[in-house]
LUMLO-894633 format. One record per atom (N, C-alpha, C, CB): x, y, z. Coordinates in steps of 0.2 Angstrom, whole numbers, plus 2048, in hexadecimal, padded with zeros to 3 digits. Glycine has a CB too. Example, Ala and Ser with C-alpha at 12.3 -4.5 7.8 and 13.67 -1.06 7.14 Angstrom:
BEGIN
8427E4827/83E7EA827/8427F0827/8397EA82D/8407F5823/8447FB824/840800827/8467FD81D/
//
This chain:
BEGIN
4306423E8/4366453EB/43C6413E9/4366453F3/4426453E7/4486413E6/44E6453E9/4496403DE/4536413EB/4596443ED/45F6433E8/45B6423F4/4626483E6/4676483E2/46E6483E6/46764D3DC/4726433E6/4786423EA/47D6473E7/47A63C3EA/4816493EC/48764D3EA/48B6493E5/48B6503F0/48D64C3DF/4916493DA/49664D3D8/48D6463D4/49964B3D3/49F6503D0/49C6553CC/4A464B3CC/4966573CC/49365C3C8/4976633CA/48C65D3C9/4986673C5/49C66D3C6/4986723C9/49E6703BF/49B6763CE/49767B3D1/4966813CD/49B67D3D8/4916843CD/49068B3CA/4946903CD/48868D3C9/4996933CA/49D6983CD/49A69F3CC/4A46983CA/49B6A33D0/4996AA3D0/49C6AE3CA/4996AE3D6/4996B23C7/49D6B63C1/4A26BA3C5/4986BB3BE/4A86BB3C1/4AD6BF3C4/4AB6C63C5/4B36BF3BF/4AF6C93CA/4AD6D03CC/4AE6D53C7/4B16D13D3/4B26D33C2/4B46D83BD/4AF6D83B7/4BA6D63BA/4AA6D33B7/4A56D33B2/4A06D93B3/4A16CC3B2/49F6DD3AE/49A6E23AE/4936E03AE/49B6E73A8/48F6E33B2/4886E13B3/4846E83B1/4866DF3BA/4806E83AC/47C6EE3AA/4756ED3AB/47E6EF3A3/4726F33AC/46B6F43AC/4676F03B1/4686F33A6/46B6EE3B7/4686EA3BC/46A6EC3C3/46A6E23BB/4666EE3C7/4686F03CE/4686E93D2/4636F53D1/46B6EA3D8/46B6E43DD/4656E13DE/46F6E63E3/4606E53DF/4596E33E1/4566DF3DB/4556E83E3/4586E03D5/4556DD3CF/4586D63CE/4576E13C9/45D6D43D1/4616CE3D0/45F6C93D6/4686CF3CF/45B6C43D5/45A6BF3DB/4606BB3DC/4546BB3D9/4606B93E2/4666B53E5/4676AF3E1/4656B43EC/4626AC3DD/4636A63D9/4676A73D3/45C6A43D7/4686AD3D1/46C6AF3CB/4746AF3CD/46A6B63C8/4786AD3C8/47F6AD3CA/4826B43C9/4826A83C5/47E6B93C6/4816BF3C6/47E6C43CB/4806C23BF/47E6C13D1/47B6C43D7/47F6CA3DA/4796BF3DC/47C6CE3DE/4806D33E1/4866D03E5/47C6D73E6/48B6D53E7/4916D33EA/48F6D03F1/4966D93EB/4946CD3F4/4936C93FA/4916CE400/4996C63FC/4926D53FF/4906D9404/4896DC403/4956DF405/4866DB3FE/47F6DD3FC/47A6D93FF/47E6DE3F5/4746DC401/46F6D8404/46B6D43FF/46A6DD407/46A6CE401/4666C93FD/45E6CA3FE/4686C23FD/45D6CA404/4566CB406/4536D1405/4556C840E/44C6D1404/4496D8403/4496DC40A/4426D7401/44A6D8410/44A6DC416/4516E0417/4496D741B/4566DF413/45C6E3413/4606E141A/45B6EA412/4626DB41B/4656DA422/46C6DE421/4666D3423/46F6DF427/4756E3427/47B6DE426/4766E642E/4816E1425/4876DD424/4886D942A/48D6E1422/4876DC430/4886D9436/4846D2437/4876DD43C/47E6D3435/4796CD435/47C6C8430/4726CF433/47E6CA42A/4806C6425/4866C2427/4826C941E/48B6C442B/4916C142D/4906BE434/4966C642E/48B6BE437/48A6BB43E/48A6B443D/4836BD441/48E6B0441/48E6A9440/4886A5443/4956A6443/4856A143F/47F69E442/481697444/47A69D43C/47E694449/48068D44B/47E688446/47C68B452/482683446/48167D441/47B679443/488679440/47767743E/471673440/47466C443/46C67243A/46F669447/471662449/46B65E449/474663450/46C65844A/467653449/46764E443/46065644A/46264A442/46264643C/46064A436/45D64043D/461647430/46064B42A/45864C42A/462647424/456652427/44F654427/44C650421/44F65C425/44664E423/44264B41D/43E651419/43C646421/43C64F413/43965440F/432657412/437651408/42F652416/429654419/42965941F/42564E41B/42F65A421/43065F427/431666424/43765D42A/43266741E/43166E41B/42A67041A/43666E415/42867441E/42067641D/42067C419/41E678424/41B67C414/41A68140F/41268240F/41C67F408/410688411/40968A411/40868F40B/40768D418/402690409/400694404/3FE6913FE/406699402/3F96933FA/3F76903F4/3FB6913EE/3F06923F2/3FC68C3E9/40068E3E3/3FD6943E0/4006883DF/4016983DD/3FF69E3DA/3FF6A43DF/3F869E3D8/4006A33E6/4016A83EB/4086A73EE/3FB6A83F0/40A6AC3F1/4116AC3F5/4116A73FA/4136B23F7/4156A23FA/41569D400/41969F406/4186963FD/41869C40B/41C69D411/420696413/41869F417/426696414/42A690415/42C69041D/431690411/42B68B420/42D689427/433684426/42768742B/439686428/43F682428/43F67E42E/445686427/44067742E/440673434/445674439/43F66C432/44467343F/449673444/44B66C447/44767844A/45066B44A/45266444D/45465F448/44C662450/456662442/45965D43D/45E661439/45365A438/46265D435/467660430/465660429/46E65D431/467664425/46666341E/46865D41B/46966941A/46465A416/465654413/46C65440F/45F65140F/46E64E40D/47464E409/47264F401/47864840A/4746543FE/4726543F7/46C6593F6/47064D3F4/4696593F0/46465D3EE/45D65A3EF/4656603E6/45965D3F3/45265A3F4/44D65E3EF/45065B3FB/44965A3EC/44465C3E7/43E6593E9/44665B3E0/43965D3EA/43265A3EC/42D65F3E9/43165A3F4/42865C3E5/42365F3E2/41D6603E7/42065C3DC/41B6663E9/4166673ED/40F6683EA/41766E3F1/40F66A3E4/40966A3E0/40B6683D9/4066713DF/4086633D6/40A6613CF/4066653CA/4076593CE/40B6683C6/40866C3C0/4046683BB/40E6703BD/40166C3B7/3FD6683B1/40066A3AA/3F666A3B2/40466F3AA/4076723A4/40D66E3A2/4086793A4/41167239D/41766F39A/41C66F3A0/41A674395/42066A3A0/4266693A5/42C66C3A2/4266623A6/43066E3A7/4376713A6/43B66C3A4/4396753AC/43F66D39E/44466839C/44A66C39B/442665395/45066939A/45666C399/455671393/45C667397/457677394/45667C38E/45068038E/457678388/44B67E393/445682393/446689396/44067E398/44168D395/441694398/43A69439C/44069A393/43B6963A2/4356963A7/43569D3AB/4356903AC/42E69E3AC/42D6A43B1/42B6A13B7/4276A93AE/42F6A33BD/42F69F3C3/42E6A43C9/43569B3C4/4296A33CD/4296A73D3/42C6A23D9/4216A83D5/42F6A53DD/4336A13E2/4336A53E9/43A6A03E0/4346A13EE/4366A43F5/43C6A03F7/4306A33FA/4416A43FA/4476A13FD/4486A2404/44D6A43F9/44969D408/44B69D40F/45269A410/44569A413/45569C415/45C699417/45A69441D/46169E418/45E68F41D/45D689421/45F68B429/46068341F/46568D42A/46768E430/464693434/46F690430/462699431/45E69E435/45769E434/4616A5434/45469A42F/44D69942E/44A69F42B/44A696434/44E6A3428/44B6AA426/4496AA41F/4506AF427/4446AD41D/4426AE416/4476B4413/43B6B0415/44A6B240E/44F6B740C/44D6BB405/4566B340A/4496B8402/4476BB3FB/4416B83F8/44D6BB3F6/43D6BC3F5/4376B93F1/4356BD3EB/4316B93F6/4356BA3E6/4336BD3DF/42C6C03E0/4336B83D9/4286BE3E4/4216C13E5/4226C83E7/41D6BC3EA/4276C93EB/4286D03EE/4296D53E8/42D6D03F3/42C6D33E3/42E6D73DD/4286D83D8/4346D43D9/4236D43D9/41D6D43D5/41D6D13CF/41B6DB3D4/4226CD3CD/4226C93C7/4276C33C8/4246CE3C1/4256BE3C4/42A6B83C4/4306B93C1/4266B23C1/4356B53C3/43C6B53C0/43C6B13B9/4416B33C5/43E6B33B4/43F6AF3AE/4466AC3AE/43E6B43A7/4466A63AD/44D6A23AC/44D69F3A6/44E69D3B2/4526A03A2/45369D39B/45869839B/4556A2396/458693397/45C68D396/45E68A39C/463690393/4586883A0/4596843A6/45D67E3A5/4526823A9/46167C3AA/4666773A9/46D67A3A8/4646723A3/46D67F3A5/4736833A4/47268B3A5/47768239D/46D68C3A9/46B6933AA/4706963AE/4646943AC/47069D3AF/4756A13B3/4716A13BA/4766A83B0/47069C3BD/46D69B3C4/4716963C7/4656993C3/4706953CE/4736903D2/4726893CF/4716913D9/4776853D0/47667E3CD/47067A3D0/47D67A3CF/46E67C3D6/4686793D9/46267A3D5/46767B3E0/4626803D2/45C6823CE/45D67E3C7/45B6893CD/46367E3C4/46467B3BE/4626733BE/46B67C3BB/4636703C4/4626693C5/45A6683C7/4676663CA/45966C3CC/45266B3CF/44C66D3CC/45366E3D6/44D6723C7/4476743C3/44466F3BE/44867B3C0/44966B3BC/4476663B6/4416623B8/44D6623B4/43C6613B4/43665D3B6/4316613B9/4386583BA/4326673BC/42C66B3BE/42866D3B9/42F6713C2/42166C3BA/41C66E3B5/4196753B6/4176693B5/4176783B1/41467E3B1/40D67D3B6/4116813AA/40D6823BA/4076823BF/40967E3C5/40167E3BC/40F67B3C6/4116773CB/41567B3D0/4166713C9/4166783D6/41A67B3DC/41F6763DE/41567E3E1/4256783DF/42A6733E1/42E6763E7/42F6723DB/4306723EC/4356733F1/43C6713EF/4336703F8/4416753EF/4486743EE/44C6753F4/44A6783E8/44F6703F7/4546723FC/45B6713FA/45266D403/45E6763F9/4656763F5/46B6773FA/46567C3F0/46F6713FA/4756723FE/47A6773FB/47966B3FD/47E6793FF/48267F3FE/48767E3F7/487681403/4896783F6/48D6773F0/4896773EA/4906703F0/4826783EA/47E6793E4/47B6803E4/4796733E3/47D6843E9/47A68A3EA/48068F3EB/47668B3F1/4826923F1/4876963F2/48C6943F7/48469D3F4/49168F3F5/49568C3FA/49A6923FD/49A6883F6/49B6973FA/49F69D3FD/49B6A2400/4A469F3F8/4946A1400/4906A6402/48E6AB3FD/4926AA408/4896AF3FE/4866B43F9/4826B93FD/4836B13F3/4846C03FE/4816C5401/4806C3408/47A6C63FE/4796C240B/4786C0411/4786B9412/4716C3413/4796B540D/4796AE40D/4806AC40F/4776AA407/4816A8415/4876A6417/48A6A0414/4876A541F/4916A0413/49469A410/491694414/49C69A411/49068F40F/48E688412/486688413/491686418/48368D412/47C68D413/47768940F/479694413/472685411/46E68240D/46868640C/46B67B411/466686405/46068B403/45A687402/46268E3FC/45468A404/44E686404/44A68B3FF/44B68540B/4486883FA/44368C3F5/43D6883F4/44768C3EE/43768C3F3/43168A3F0/43068E3EA/42B68B3F5/42F68A3E4/42F68D3DE/42968B3DA/43568A3DA/4256903D7/41F68F3D3/4216903CC/41A6943D6/41F68B3C8/42068C3C1/41A6903BE/4226853BD/41B6963BC/41669A3B9/4156993B2/4176A23BB/41A6983AE/41A6973A7/4206933A5/41969E3A3/41F68E3A1/42568A39E/42468A397/4246833A1/42A68C393/42B68C38C/43168738A/42C693389/430684385/435680382/437679386/43B684382/
//
């Protein structure tokens, strides 16, 4: 486990609204990508309403959460379930914890990887999205500078093929201004399986 403190690293900005997106529907683009749907589109497969998306959730309180308080069930290679802890607040910075050590090639800067993931949001403890539900992993190219949230570009480095990793991503490395049903300032909780790693 390691915690990467908040530094002067540049935030990944969302693509401008004027940029044309082709051959991709909103349901094809996961919330980890920076060319995700507009803020009014649903992120979760459950299609929450705009009213749910704008409902203000209470701020968490208590001491900072420990990595062990995030409960993940399910075997590697199968869709996991994330239980977000209560009675604590998100840690400061990016939390990275390997749940299963892989045995294959590890992700380096510039690698391409096929990844299965589940995303939950901290404040409402809801599962928002899972690549498993689409039936195939997400391919991410040029990790480190990929068109994904900064928390992935930083937090995927070192994950080995066959491994499973917990990433708890603060809003400044995710969506500081919100995205779809994800509210501004939300902490994102991912469990990511490295299915295949190249380069």
